[in-house]
C-alpha positions as CSV (number, residue, x, y, z in Angstrom):
1,M,-65.4,39.5,-77.5
2,D,-65.6,36.1,-78.4
3,E,-64.6,33.1,-75.5
4,S,-66.0,30.3,-77.9
5,P,-63.3,27.1,-76.2
6,P,-59.9,26.7,-78.9
7,A,-60.2,24.5,-82.1
8,A,-58.4,20.9,-81.1
9,T,-55.2,21.0,-82.8
10,P,-54.1,18.2,-85.1
11,D,-52.7,16.6,-82.0
12,E,-55.1,16.2,-80.1
13,D,-57.4,14.9,-82.5
14,R,-55.2,12.1,-82.9
15,L,-55.4,11.3,-79.8
16,A,-59.0,11.2,-79.2
17,E,-59.2,9.9,-82.0
18,A,-56.9,7.2,-81.0
19,V,-58.7,7.0,-77.1
20,G,-62.4,6.7,-78.8
21,A,-60.4,2.7,-80.8
22,Q,-58.9,2.0,-77.6
23,V,-62.1,2.1,-76.2
24,H,-64.3,0.8,-78.8
25,E,-62.0,-2.0,-78.7
26,V,-62.3,-2.8,-75.2
27,S,-65.6,-2.4,-74.7
28,T,-66.5,-4.9,-77.5
29,A,-63.9,-8.2,-76.0
30,M,-65.7,-7.1,-72.6
31,L,-68.7,-7.4,-74.5
32,R,-68.0,-10.5,-75.9
33,G,-65.9,-11.8,-72.7
34,G,-69.5,-11.1,-70.7
35,L,-71.5,-12.5,-73.4
36,I,-70.3,-16.4,-73.3
37,P,-69.9,-17.2,-70.1
38,G,-73.5,-15.5,-69.8
39,A,-75.0,-17.6,-72.3
40,V,-73.7,-21.0,-71.0
41,V,-74.4,-20.3,-67.0
42,A,-77.9,-19.6,-69.0
43,V,-78.7,-22.7,-70.5
44,V,-77.5,-24.3,-67.5
45,V,-80.2,-22.1,-65.6
46,V,-82.6,-22.8,-67.6
47,V,-82.1,-26.5,-67.3
48,I,-81.9,-27.0,-63.5
49,G,-85.4,-24.5,-63.8
50,A,-87.1,-26.6,-65.7
51,L,-85.8,-29.4,-63.8
52,V,-87.3,-28.2,-60.8
53,A,-90.0,-26.2,-61.8
54,G,-91.1,-28.0,-65.2
55,G,-92.3,-25.7,-68.1
56,A,-92.7,-21.9,-66.0
57,G,-90.1,-22.9,-64.6
58,A,-87.8,-23.1,-67.3
59,G,-89.9,-19.9,-68.5
60,T,-89.2,-18.2,-65.2
61,T,-85.7,-18.6,-65.6
62,L,-85.3,-18.3,-69.2
63,L,-86.6,-15.0,-68.3
64,G,-84.2,-14.2,-65.8
65,A,-81.3,-15.0,-67.6
66,A,-82.2,-13.0,-70.9
67,V,-83.2,-9.5,-68.1
68,A,-79.2,-9.9,-66.9
69,L,-77.5,-11.0,-70.5
70,A,-79.7,-7.3,-71.4
71,V,-78.7,-5.3,-68.9
72,C,-75.5,-6.4,-67.8
73,A,-74.3,-5.7,-71.8
74,L,-75.8,-2.2,-71.5
75,G,-72.3,-1.7,-69.8
76,P,-70.2,-2.1,-72.2
77,L,-72.4,-1.2,-75.3
78,V,-72.6,2.3,-73.6
79,M,-69.1,2.3,-73.2
80,R,-68.9,1.5,-77.5
81,W,-72.3,4.4,-78.4
82,T,-69.5,7.0,-75.8
83,A,-66.1,6.3,-77.4
84,R,-65.6,9.1,-79.1
85,T,-66.5,11.2,-76.4
86,A,-64.0,13.0,-73.9
87,P,-62.4,9.5,-71.2
88,L,-64.6,11.5,-68.3
89,V,-67.6,11.3,-70.3
90,V,-67.5,7.9,-70.9
91,M,-66.8,7.2,-66.7
92,G,-69.7,9.8,-66.2
93,V,-72.2,7.8,-68.6
94,A,-71.2,4.1,-67.6
95,M,-71.9,4.8,-63.7
96,I,-74.7,6.3,-64.5
97,S,-76.3,3.1,-66.3
98,L,-75.0,1.6,-63.8
99,V,-76.7,2.9,-61.2
100,T,-80.1,3.1,-63.8
101,K,-79.3,-0.7,-64.2
102,L,-79.7,-1.6,-60.1
103,A,-82.7,0.6,-60.0
104,V,-84.6,-1.1,-63.1
105,L,-84.0,-4.6,-62.0
106,A,-85.0,-3.2,-58.8
107,V,-88.1,-2.1,-59.8
108,L,-88.7,-5.0,-62.4
109,L,-88.5,-7.3,-59.7
110,I,-90.9,-5.4,-57.4
111,V,-93.9,-5.3,-60.7
112,L,-92.7,-8.7,-61.2
113,D,-93.6,-9.6,-57.4
114,R,-96.6,-8.0,-56.5
115,L,-98.3,-9.3,-60.6
116,E,-97.9,-12.4,-59.6
117,L,-96.7,-13.7,-63.1
118,V,-93.7,-15.7,-62.6
119,D,-92.1,-16.7,-59.3
120,T,-89.3,-14.2,-58.3
121,R,-87.3,-17.1,-56.3
122,L,-86.8,-18.7,-59.6
123,F,-86.4,-15.1,-61.2
124,A,-83.9,-13.7,-59.7
125,L,-82.3,-17.0,-58.9
126,A,-81.6,-17.1,-62.6
127,L,-80.3,-13.3,-62.9
128,G,-78.0,-13.7,-60.6
129,P,-75.4,-16.4,-61.2
130,V,-75.9,-15.2,-65.0
131,A,-75.1,-11.8,-63.7
132,L,-72.6,-12.9,-62.4
133,A,-70.8,-15.4,-65.2
134,F,-70.9,-12.2,-67.3
135,V,-69.4,-10.2,-64.8
136,V,-66.4,-12.3,-64.1
137,G,-66.1,-12.6,-67.6
138,E,-66.5,-9.3,-68.9
139,T,-63.1,-8.6,-66.1
140,V,-61.4,-10.9,-67.1
141,A,-61.4,-9.8,-70.8
142,F,-60.4,-6.3,-70.0
143,A,-58.2,-7.6,-68.4
144,R,-56.6,-10.2,-71.3
145,A,-57.1,-7.3,-73.6
146,R,-53.8,-5.9,-73.2
147,I,-54.8,-2.7,-74.1
148,P,-53.5,0.4,-72.8
149,T,-56.9,2.6,-71.0
150,I,-55.3,5.9,-70.4
151,A,-53.2,7.7,-73.6
152,S,-50.3,9.3,-73.0
């Protein structure tokens, strides 16, 4: 008794490939849409950090902005990496990556605070606006993509 799953039909293969291409295209638009406003806000935050706390403030806000951009970029990148899998897998991995990103940020803030390497207030004040700009840009890019996200 062979209980292997039935092979996908050519129509199912084409549909899976089309959905994968759509997810890849949407994730690319979201990445670009988030990085541009995130980088603009990062520059503003670093300038403000330099004005408020000198070189150390600029370094701290630069670190916070870089962490925010890197962590926020993981969402669209994970979508790209999983684009050719089932939509349920893409969603599941995206949710896991969201929880993981939040945990990493929390641990990072705790470690930086305990080690007293940087002013965590400036770090967090850089992290917040940059992440918010990224998420808003990513959301706007997704809405403007006009790419069907559910294949029929």
